[in-house]
C-alpha positions as CSV (number, residue, x, y, z in Angstrom):
1,M,21.0,-5.4,-26.8
2,R,18.2,-3.6,-28.3
3,L,17.4,-2.7,-24.9
4,L,18.0,0.8,-25.4
5,F,18.8,1.1,-28.8
6,P,17.1,-1.7,-28.7
7,C,17.4,-5.2,-27.7
8,C,15.9,-8.4,-29.0
9,I,15.4,-10.3,-25.8
10,L,13.5,-13.0,-27.7
11,V,14.6,-14.3,-31.0
12,Y,11.7,-13.5,-33.3
13,L,11.5,-16.8,-35.1
14,L,8.3,-18.5,-36.2
15,S,6.5,-15.2,-36.1
16,S,3.3,-14.0,-34.5
17,C,1.8,-13.7,-37.9
18,T,0.7,-17.3,-37.4
19,A,-0.8,-16.4,-34.1
20,K,-4.3,-15.6,-35.3
21,K,-7.1,-15.9,-32.7
22,Q,-8.2,-19.5,-32.2
23,N,-11.4,-20.9,-31.1
24,D,-11.3,-21.3,-27.3
25,K,-12.2,-25.0,-27.6
26,T,-9.3,-25.8,-30.0
27,E,-6.9,-28.4,-28.6
28,L,-3.7,-29.8,-30.1
29,S,-5.5,-33.0,-31.0
30,D,-8.2,-31.1,-32.9
31,I,-5.7,-29.7,-35.5
32,P,-5.1,-32.0,-38.5
33,V,-1.6,-33.1,-39.2
34,S,-0.2,-31.5,-42.3
35,G,1.9,-34.3,-43.7
36,L,4.8,-31.8,-44.4
37,S,8.3,-32.4,-43.4
38,G,10.0,-30.5,-40.5
39,K,11.8,-28.3,-43.0
40,E,8.7,-27.6,-45.0
41,L,6.8,-26.7,-41.9
42,S,9.5,-24.4,-40.7
43,M,9.7,-22.6,-44.0
44,A,5.9,-22.4,-44.2
45,H,5.4,-20.8,-40.8
46,C,8.6,-18.8,-40.3
47,S,8.8,-17.3,-43.8
48,R,5.5,-15.7,-43.6
49,C,6.9,-12.8,-41.7
50,H,10.7,-12.9,-41.9
51,A,13.6,-14.6,-43.6
52,F,13.9,-18.4,-43.0
53,V,16.7,-19.4,-40.7
54,S,18.5,-22.7,-41.4
55,P,19.5,-25.0,-38.5
56,E,23.2,-24.5,-39.2
57,F,23.2,-20.9,-38.0
58,L,23.0,-22.0,-34.4
59,S,24.3,-24.9,-32.4
60,K,22.2,-27.7,-30.9
61,A,22.5,-26.0,-27.5
62,N,21.4,-22.7,-28.9
63,W,18.3,-24.2,-30.5
64,Q,17.5,-25.9,-27.2
65,D,17.1,-22.4,-25.8
66,V,15.4,-20.9,-28.8
67,L,12.8,-23.6,-29.7
68,P,10.6,-23.0,-26.6
69,A,10.4,-19.3,-27.4
70,M,9.5,-20.2,-31.0
71,G,6.8,-22.5,-29.6
72,H,5.3,-19.8,-27.5
73,R,4.5,-17.7,-30.5
74,M,2.6,-20.7,-32.0
75,G,0.6,-21.4,-28.8
76,I,2.8,-24.3,-27.8
77,Y,3.5,-24.3,-24.0
78,S,5.2,-27.0,-21.9
79,G,2.5,-26.8,-19.3
80,G,-0.3,-27.0,-21.8
81,S,-1.6,-23.5,-21.2
82,R,-0.3,-20.0,-21.7
83,P,1.7,-18.9,-18.6
84,D,1.2,-15.4,-17.2
85,S,5.0,-15.1,-16.9
86,L,5.1,-14.3,-20.6
87,F,3.6,-10.9,-19.9
88,D,5.0,-7.9,-18.2
89,A,3.0,-6.3,-15.4
90,G,0.9,-3.2,-16.2
91,A,0.4,-1.5,-19.5
92,S,3.2,-3.3,-21.3
93,G,1.7,-6.7,-20.6
94,T,-1.8,-5.6,-21.5
95,Q,-0.5,-4.3,-24.8
96,V,1.0,-7.7,-25.7
97,R,-2.0,-9.6,-24.5
98,N,-4.3,-7.5,-26.7
99,A,-2.0,-8.0,-29.7
100,N,-2.2,-11.8,-29.3
101,I,1.5,-12.3,-29.7
102,Y,1.2,-15.5,-27.7
103,P,-2.0,-17.3,-28.7
104,E,-3.9,-19.1,-26.0
105,K,-4.4,-22.1,-28.3
106,P,-2.0,-23.8,-30.7
107,V,-1.9,-23.0,-34.4
108,L,-0.5,-26.4,-35.6
109,A,-0.8,-30.0,-34.7
110,K,1.4,-31.5,-31.9
111,E,2.9,-33.9,-34.4
112,D,3.9,-31.0,-36.8
113,W,5.5,-29.1,-33.9
114,A,7.5,-32.2,-33.0
115,K,8.7,-32.4,-36.6
116,I,9.9,-28.8,-36.5
117,V,11.8,-29.4,-33.2
118,S,13.4,-32.5,-34.6
119,Y,14.4,-30.7,-37.8
120,Y,16.4,-28.1,-36.0
121,R,17.9,-30.4,-33.3
122,E,19.0,-33.0,-35.8
123,N,20.5,-30.7,-38.4
124,A,22.2,-28.1,-36.2
125,P,25.9,-28.4,-35.6
126,D,27.2,-29.5,-32.2
127,T,29.3,-26.4,-31.8
128,I,29.9,-23.2,-33.8
129,L,33.5,-21.9,-33.7
130,P,34.0,-18.2,-33.0
131,P,35.3,-16.1,-35.9
132,L,39.0,-15.5,-36.0
133,R,40.9,-12.4,-37.2
134,K,43.3,-13.0,-40.1
135,K,45.3,-10.0,-39.2
136,P,45.6,-8.0,-35.9
137,V,44.0,-4.6,-35.6
138,R,46.6,-1.8,-35.7
139,I,46.8,-0.1,-32.4
140,G,47.2,3.7,-32.5
141,L,44.8,6.1,-34.2
142,P,46.2,8.3,-36.9
143,H,45.4,12.0,-36.2
144,F,43.2,11.4,-33.2
145,K,44.0,12.3,-29.6
146,Y,42.3,10.5,-26.6
147,R,40.6,12.8,-24.1
148,E,38.7,11.7,-21.0
149,T,36.1,13.6,-19.1
150,S,36.9,14.5,-15.5
151,F,33.2,14.1,-14.6
152,S,31.3,10.8,-14.9
153,H,28.1,9.2,-13.5
154,R,29.5,5.9,-12.1
155,P,28.7,3.2,-12.9
156,S,28.2,4.7,-16.4
157,L,24.9,4.0,-18.0
158,T,25.3,6.4,-20.9
159,T,22.3,6.4,-23.2
160,L,23.1,9.3,-25.5
161,V,26.0,11.5,-26.5
162,K,25.8,14.6,-28.7
163,I,28.4,17.1,-29.8
164,L,27.2,20.7,-29.5
165,P,28.7,22.6,-32.5
166,D,30.6,25.9,-32.4
167,N,32.8,24.8,-29.5
168,R,29.9,24.5,-27.0
169,G,30.8,21.2,-25.5
170,I,29.0,17.9,-25.2
171,V,25.6,16.8,-23.8
172,F,25.1,13.2,-22.6
173,G,22.4,11.2,-20.9
174,D,22.7,8.6,-18.1
175,G,19.9,6.1,-17.6
176,K,20.0,4.7,-14.1
177,N,16.8,3.4,-12.7
178,R,15.0,6.3,-11.0
179,R,18.0,8.6,-11.6
180,N,17.9,9.7,-15.2
181,I,20.1,12.7,-15.9
182,L,21.0,14.9,-18.8
183,T,24.5,16.5,-18.4
184,F,26.1,19.3,-20.3
185,L,29.9,19.4,-20.4
186,T,32.1,22.4,-21.3
187,P,34.5,22.2,-24.2
188,D,37.3,21.3,-21.7
189,L,35.0,18.4,-20.5
190,Q,34.0,19.7,-17.1
191,E,30.5,19.5,-15.9
192,K,28.5,22.7,-16.7
193,Y,25.2,21.6,-15.3
194,S,22.8,18.6,-15.2
195,I,19.1,18.2,-15.5
196,P,17.2,15.4,-13.6
197,L,14.7,13.6,-15.7
198,E,11.7,11.4,-15.1
199,S,12.4,9.3,-18.2
200,T,15.6,7.9,-19.8
201,P,17.0,10.3,-22.5
202,I,17.9,8.6,-25.8
203,Q,18.3,11.4,-28.4
204,F,19.1,15.1,-28.4
205,Y,18.1,17.2,-31.5
206,E,19.0,20.8,-32.1
207,K,18.1,23.0,-35.1
208,S,18.2,26.8,-34.9
209,T,15.7,27.6,-32.2
210,E,14.2,24.1,-32.0
211,L,15.5,21.8,-29.3
212,Y,14.0,18.3,-28.6
213,L,14.9,15.5,-26.3
214,T,13.5,12.1,-27.0
215,T,13.0,9.9,-23.9
216,V,12.5,6.1,-24.2
217,G,10.5,5.5,-21.1
218,R,11.3,4.4,-17.6
219,G,14.6,2.7,-18.1
220,V,16.3,1.2,-21.2
221,F,15.0,-2.3,-20.9
222,P,12.4,-3.8,-23.4
223,T,8.8,-2.8,-22.8
224,D,5.6,-2.3,-24.8
225,A,4.3,0.5,-22.6
226,S,3.7,3.9,-24.2
227,E,5.9,5.8,-21.9
228,G,8.3,7.5,-24.3
229,A,8.0,11.1,-25.5
230,M,9.5,13.9,-27.5
231,Q,10.0,16.8,-25.2
232,R,10.9,20.4,-25.9
233,L,13.9,22.0,-24.3
234,V,13.8,25.7,-23.7
235,K,16.4,28.3,-22.7
236,S,16.3,29.5,-19.1
237,G,16.9,33.2,-18.8
238,S,19.7,35.0,-20.6
239,E,22.3,32.3,-19.9
240,P,22.7,29.5,-22.5
241,V,21.2,27.0,-20.1
242,Y,18.3,24.7,-21.0
243,K,15.3,23.4,-19.0
244,L,12.5,21.1,-19.8
245,G,9.6,22.5,-21.7
246,N,6.3,20.9,-22.8
247,V,5.9,17.5,-24.2
248,A,5.5,17.8,-28.0
249,I,4.7,14.2,-28.8
250,P,3.5,12.0,-25.8
251,N,2.7,8.3,-25.4
252,L,5.4,6.8,-27.7
253,R,6.0,3.1,-27.6
254,R,9.7,2.9,-26.7
255,P,11.1,5.3,-29.3
256,V,14.8,4.7,-30.0
257,F,15.4,7.1,-32.9
258,M,13.8,10.2,-34.4
259,A,14.4,11.7,-37.8
260,Y,13.4,15.3,-38.7
261,G,12.5,16.8,-42.0
262,D,9.7,18.4,-44.1
263,L,7.8,15.5,-45.5
264,N,4.7,17.4,-46.9
265,K,6.4,20.6,-48.1
266,D,4.6,22.9,-45.8
267,G,7.7,24.5,-44.4
268,F,7.6,22.8,-41.1
269,D,9.8,19.9,-39.8
270,D,7.9,16.7,-39.4
271,V,9.1,13.7,-37.3
272,V,9.6,10.1,-38.2
273,A,9.5,8.1,-34.9
274,C,11.1,4.6,-34.7
275,E,8.8,3.3,-31.9
276,F,10.8,0.1,-31.5
277,G,8.6,-1.3,-28.7
278,N,9.4,-4.9,-27.9
279,Q,6.8,-7.5,-28.9
280,T,4.7,-4.6,-30.4
281,G,5.7,-1.3,-31.8
282,Q,5.3,0.8,-34.9
283,L,6.9,3.1,-37.4
284,A,5.1,6.4,-37.7
285,W,5.5,9.9,-39.0
286,Y,4.2,12.9,-37.1
287,A,3.1,15.8,-39.3
288,S,3.7,19.2,-37.8
289,N,0.7,21.5,-37.8
290,G,2.9,24.6,-37.5
291,R,1.5,25.5,-34.1
292,G,3.6,23.1,-32.0
293,G,1.3,20.1,-32.4
294,Y,1.7,16.9,-34.4
295,D,-0.7,14.5,-36.2
296,R,0.3,10.8,-36.3
297,R,0.4,8.8,-39.6
298,I,1.3,5.1,-39.2
299,L,3.7,3.7,-41.8
300,R,4.3,0.2,-40.4
301,E,2.5,-1.4,-37.5
302,K,5.3,-3.8,-36.5
303,P,8.0,-3.6,-33.8
304,G,11.6,-3.1,-34.5
305,A,12.1,0.3,-36.3
306,I,15.6,1.3,-35.1
307,T,17.0,3.9,-37.6
308,A,15.5,6.3,-40.1
309,V,17.0,8.7,-42.7
310,I,14.9,11.4,-44.4
311,K,16.2,12.1,-47.9
312,D,14.9,12.6,-51.5
313,A,15.8,9.1,-52.9
314,N,14.4,9.6,-56.4
315,H,15.1,13.3,-56.9
316,D,11.4,14.2,-57.4
317,G,11.5,17.1,-54.9
318,L,9.7,15.1,-52.2
319,M,11.5,13.7,-49.1
320,D,11.4,10.0,-48.7
321,I,12.2,7.8,-45.7
322,Y,14.8,5.0,-45.4
323,V,14.2,2.8,-42.4
324,L,16.1,-0.1,-40.8
325,M,13.8,-2.6,-39.2
326,A,15.1,-5.2,-36.6
327,Q,13.2,-7.5,-34.2
328,G,12.2,-10.3,-36.6
329,D,11.5,-9.1,-40.1
330,E,14.9,-7.4,-40.4
331,G,15.7,-5.3,-43.4
332,V,16.0,-1.9,-45.0
333,F,12.8,-0.3,-46.3
334,L,12.2,2.8,-48.5
335,Y,9.0,4.8,-48.0
336,E,8.6,6.7,-51.3
337,N,6.7,9.9,-50.9
338,Q,3.7,10.0,-53.2
339,G,2.6,13.5,-52.1
340,E,-0.4,14.4,-50.0
341,G,1.0,12.6,-47.0
342,V,1.0,9.2,-48.8
343,F,4.0,6.8,-48.8
344,Q,4.6,3.6,-50.7
345,E,6.7,0.9,-49.0
346,K,9.5,-0.8,-50.9
347,R,11.8,-3.4,-49.4
348,L,15.4,-2.8,-50.3
349,L,17.3,-5.4,-48.3
350,T,16.3,-8.4,-46.2
351,F,18.4,-9.8,-43.3
352,L,18.1,-12.9,-41.0
353,P,16.2,-12.4,-37.7
354,L,19.5,-13.5,-36.0
355,N,21.4,-10.5,-37.4
356,G,20.7,-8.1,-34.6
357,S,20.4,-5.1,-37.0
358,Q,21.4,-1.9,-35.4
359,Y,22.1,1.1,-37.6
360,I,22.2,2.5,-41.2
361,E,23.7,5.5,-42.9
362,L,23.6,6.7,-46.5
363,A,26.9,7.6,-48.2
364,D,28.2,7.7,-51.8
365,F,31.3,5.5,-51.6
366,N,32.0,5.0,-55.3
367,K,31.2,8.7,-56.2
368,D,28.6,7.8,-58.8
369,G,26.1,10.3,-57.5
370,F,23.9,7.7,-55.8
371,D,23.6,7.0,-52.1
372,D,24.9,3.6,-50.9
373,I,23.8,2.0,-47.7
374,V,26.1,1.3,-44.8
375,Y,24.5,-1.3,-42.6
376,V,25.6,-2.4,-39.1
377,C,24.5,-5.6,-37.3
378,G,25.7,-7.0,-34.0
379,D,23.1,-6.9,-31.3
380,N,23.7,-10.0,-29.2
381,A,21.5,-9.5,-26.1
382,D,19.1,-12.3,-26.9
383,K,18.8,-16.1,-26.5
384,T,21.8,-16.7,-28.7
385,P,24.7,-14.6,-27.2
386,I,27.4,-16.3,-29.2
387,L,29.9,-14.7,-31.5
388,K,28.5,-14.6,-35.0
389,K,30.7,-14.5,-38.1
390,Y,28.1,-12.3,-40.0
391,H,28.2,-9.5,-37.4
392,G,29.9,-6.4,-38.7
393,I,29.8,-3.5,-41.1
394,Y,28.4,-3.9,-44.6
395,I,28.4,-1.5,-47.7
396,F,25.6,-2.1,-50.2
397,L,26.3,-0.2,-53.5
398,N,23.4,1.5,-55.3
399,D,23.0,0.8,-59.0
400,G,21.2,4.1,-59.5
401,K,17.7,2.5,-59.4
402,S,17.6,1.8,-55.7
403,N,18.8,-1.8,-56.2
404,F,21.5,-2.5,-53.7
405,K,24.3,-5.1,-53.8
406,Q,26.7,-6.1,-51.0
407,S,30.2,-4.9,-52.0
408,Y,32.0,-4.8,-48.7
409,F,32.0,-6.5,-45.3
410,Y,34.1,-5.8,-42.3
411,P,33.6,-8.5,-39.6
412,L,33.2,-6.9,-36.2
413,N,31.8,-9.0,-33.3
414,G,28.8,-7.2,-31.7
415,A,29.0,-4.2,-34.0
416,Y,26.6,-1.4,-32.8
417,K,27.1,1.8,-34.9
418,A,29.3,3.1,-37.7
419,M,29.5,6.7,-38.7
420,V,30.8,7.6,-42.2
421,R,32.8,10.8,-42.6
422,D,35.9,12.1,-44.3
423,Y,37.9,12.1,-41.1
424,D,41.3,12.6,-42.6
425,L,40.1,15.2,-45.1
426,D,41.6,13.4,-48.1
427,G,38.4,13.4,-50.2
428,D,37.1,9.9,-49.5
429,L,34.9,8.4,-46.8
430,D,36.2,6.7,-43.7
431,I,34.3,4.8,-41.1
432,A,34.3,5.0,-37.3
433,A,32.6,2.1,-35.5
434,I,31.8,0.9,-32.0
435,S,31.0,-2.6,-30.7
436,F,28.9,-3.3,-27.6
437,F,29.5,-7.1,-27.8
438,P,33.1,-7.5,-29.0
439,D,35.3,-10.6,-28.3
440,Y,36.7,-9.1,-25.1
441,L,38.7,-12.2,-24.3
442,R,40.7,-12.4,-27.6
443,Y,40.1,-9.0,-29.3
444,P,39.2,-6.3,-26.7
445,E,40.4,-3.6,-29.1
446,E,37.3,-4.4,-31.3
447,S,35.2,-2.2,-29.0
448,F,36.3,0.7,-31.4
449,I,37.4,0.4,-35.0
450,Y,38.5,3.2,-37.3
451,L,38.5,2.2,-41.0
452,K,40.7,4.4,-43.1
453,N,39.7,4.5,-46.7
454,K,42.4,3.4,-49.1
455,G,40.2,3.6,-52.2
456,N,38.2,1.0,-54.1
457,L,36.4,-0.2,-51.0
458,K,39.7,-1.1,-49.3
459,F,40.3,0.0,-45.7
460,D,43.0,-0.2,-43.1
461,N,41.7,-0.8,-39.6
462,Y,42.9,0.9,-36.4
463,S,41.9,1.1,-32.7
464,F,43.4,3.0,-29.7
465,P,45.1,1.7,-26.5
466,E,42.4,3.1,-24.2
467,A,39.5,1.4,-26.1
468,Q,39.1,-1.0,-23.2
469,K,38.3,1.7,-20.7
470,G,34.6,1.6,-21.4
471,R,31.9,-0.5,-23.0
472,W,30.9,1.8,-25.9
473,V,27.2,1.8,-26.8
474,V,26.6,5.3,-28.2
475,M,28.7,7.5,-30.4
476,D,28.5,10.9,-32.2
477,A,30.6,12.6,-34.8
478,G,31.0,16.3,-35.3
479,D,33.3,19.3,-35.3
480,M,33.5,19.8,-31.5
481,D,36.2,22.4,-31.4
482,A,35.2,24.3,-34.6
483,D,38.6,23.7,-36.3
484,G,37.2,22.2,-39.5
485,D,37.7,18.5,-38.9
486,I,35.4,15.8,-37.4
487,D,35.9,14.7,-33.8
488,L,34.3,11.6,-32.1
489,V,32.6,11.2,-28.8
490,L,31.9,7.7,-27.3
491,G,29.6,6.8,-24.4
492,S,29.9,3.8,-22.1
493,F,27.1,1.6,-20.7
494,V,28.3,-1.0,-18.2
495,Y,25.1,-2.6,-17.0
496,F,26.1,-5.7,-18.9
497,L,29.5,-7.2,-18.0
498,P,31.3,-9.4,-20.5
499,Q,29.9,-12.9,-20.4
500,G,32.3,-15.2,-18.5
501,D,34.6,-12.2,-17.9
502,M,38.1,-13.4,-17.3
503,T,39.7,-10.0,-18.2
504,G,38.8,-7.9,-15.2
505,L,37.4,-5.2,-17.4
506,G,34.0,-5.3,-15.9
507,K,35.2,-4.4,-12.4
508,K,37.3,-1.6,-13.8
509,W,34.3,-0.1,-15.7
510,L,32.2,-0.2,-12.6
511,S,34.7,1.5,-10.3
512,D,36.4,4.1,-12.6
513,G,35.1,3.8,-16.1
514,P,34.3,7.1,-17.8
515,S,30.8,8.0,-19.0
516,V,32.2,9.7,-22.0
517,I,35.5,9.9,-23.9
518,V,36.5,12.1,-26.8
519,L,38.7,11.3,-29.8
520,E,39.8,14.7,-30.9
521,N,40.8,15.0,-34.5
522,T,44.2,16.6,-34.8
523,I,44.4,16.8,-38.6
524,R,43.8,20.5,-38.3
């Protein structure tokens, strides 16, 4: 969904990079025919801005839905002129109009567009079979105990979960329209207090005396309006109770993730903001001035930034930035710190625009001293909501020179997040993962998967019987009860019911599904 955490409502094929401003008098008949084949035309236009997608990745019926959206980005409209329905009302629509995402006039000849359409329709398969599991998932989590909160906001639209360390409980956000709430739970999962918000909470950050809440805007759905913010939280009185403080960074374009770290070695934490946007957006870092203010520096002026990690990649003493980009030109990028606030972009990995990239973490799986990349893809709230065999969890091993090679893949329909920790305290790294778009009809247990590391990139998979009680969209890992092992918290978002739901799960989620559940690690 890349709604929240974000959602590609349009497949970003045949990119807007071709959508340069045209002369107002240009008509389809005025553009010369290229003489290229449909495949050549597709590769020429689409590969300018993202990886080329072959017809076999979608069925004929899927392409029937996708092709018109592709045409819109090239100025091809069924009615002959650009419809106003392509644009949201207000600031969001104005932003997209100004960016010329949908050109008023065509960028290729009518005959060439017909060749592209024919190429995809003629070469796509009639159907695509859903992926099948070779072995069933083991039910029953080793050393984890299921706990459910007694308090929930029903129906649950959980937009963030965060474990507060030192046995202080949990904070979670609920993103209902006009009723956004930040709720603090006690360690025994009772409501402590709640704070009403004007904007939907998406991320909670706490470091010593610094407390920040990132809000995505007015609701979780795609927008290009600059309504997001990073807001301070302050303590109220002598009690450990928080209230909203001033806005530290305003006017963010649908921020879905923030990373914090000192990027310019001045002793203050700077902020990398993944302003996902929708049709527009940007990746930027905000330099702290040490007095509570921030100065913006743009790294990439494209939509789709979804996860960032601040770390010294080349061990030169300067913090670099790893970023996962979705929404078209999907891939992992490294922004190498050159000093003096300058960063050099390096592409590490490239993915198809159909992947639905969601999340990355860095972890050293083969213990060679170099960070590997754990990559998760599975967003399926777009024009192609079919089960995809390439959705899941990937491990790309680092050769020590920031070259990454795929070395492991765990297929997981609709995978959304994977958190790498040594959960069983045996000295190697395990993986806990959630799926927002699992195969509920055949494999409902896929909504949560625990991968226990057996060594040499081999894992045993597990789920738990109560995994079907919610539709898990957010997750956090941390030592909730201060006993030395890592617990898990999952949050449920039930706005979307399973497509063609024949399981009855959707009705149960709406009536009595929990906002948050805890998987308490009992190894200690």
